[in-house]
C-alpha positions in Angstrom: -84.7 37.2 184.0 -82.0 37.0 181.4 -80.5 40.5 181.5 -76.9 41.7 182.2 -77.0 45.3 183.6 -74.5 47.8 182.1 -71.9 49.8 184.0 -73.2 51.0 187.4 -76.7 49.4 187.2 -78.1 46.6 189.3 -80.8 44.1 188.4 -82.9 43.2 191.4 -86.1 41.5 192.4 -88.7 42.4 195.0 -88.8 40.4 198.2 -92.1 39.4 199.7 -93.4 42.0 202.1 -93.4 40.9 205.7 -96.6 41.4 207.6 -96.1 43.7 210.6 -98.2 43.6 213.8 -98.6 45.8 216.8 -97.9 44.4 220.3 -101.6 43.7 220.6 -101.6 41.5 217.4 -103.2 44.0 215.0 -101.8 44.3 211.5 -100.5 47.7 210.4 -102.3 48.8 207.2 -99.9 48.8 204.2 -102.3 49.7 201.4 -103.4 53.2 201.0 -100.4 54.6 202.9 -99.4 58.1 201.8 -95.8 57.5 203.0 -93.2 56.4 200.5 -91.1 54.0 202.6 -88.0 52.3 201.3 -88.3 48.6 200.2 -85.9 45.7 200.4 -84.8 44.0 197.1 -82.5 41.1 196.4 -79.7 41.7 193.9 -79.7 39.2 191.0 -77.0 40.6 188.7 -74.6 43.6 188.7 -73.0 45.7 186.1 -69.2 45.8 185.6 -68.7 49.2 187.4 -70.7 48.3 190.6 -68.2 48.3 193.5 -70.0 48.0 196.8 -73.0 45.7 196.0 -72.8 42.0 195.3 -75.1 39.4 193.8 -77.5 38.0 196.3 -77.2 41.0 198.6 -80.4 42.4 200.1 -80.5 46.2 199.4 -82.7 49.0 200.7 -84.0 51.6 198.2 -87.0 53.7 197.3 -89.2 52.3 194.6 -89.3 55.8 193.0 -85.6 55.3 192.0 -86.3 51.8 190.5 -87.0 51.2 186.8 -89.6 48.4 186.6 -88.9 45.6 184.0 -92.0 43.6 185.0 -94.0 43.0 188.2 -91.1 41.7 190.2 -87.8 42.8 188.5 -86.3 46.3 188.7 -83.1 48.1 187.7 -81.4 50.8 189.8 -78.2 52.7 189.8 -75.7 51.8 192.6 -75.7 55.4 193.8 -79.4 55.2 194.5 -79.0 52.3 196.9 -79.7 53.4 200.5 -78.0 50.5 202.2 -77.1 46.8 202.3 -79.1 44.7 204.7 -77.1 42.5 207.0 -78.0 38.8 206.9 
């Protein structure tokens, strides 16, 4: 995606969802869940005023705070990031 975010905005892409299983090997259902759980995204580019997030970081945020650009790319404000995932 050829886009440079402005100011405190972050361009990110959605990471593939990992399948989760119970101890017995059953899959947790993801579809149809009424819970709005945070998702992990990978930072592609950052605006000039972003201070704590860097390109290629994996960040945690709610999809309600994200502005979709297409199926996989989103923009979010740095203040809406819940955390940075350790690698």
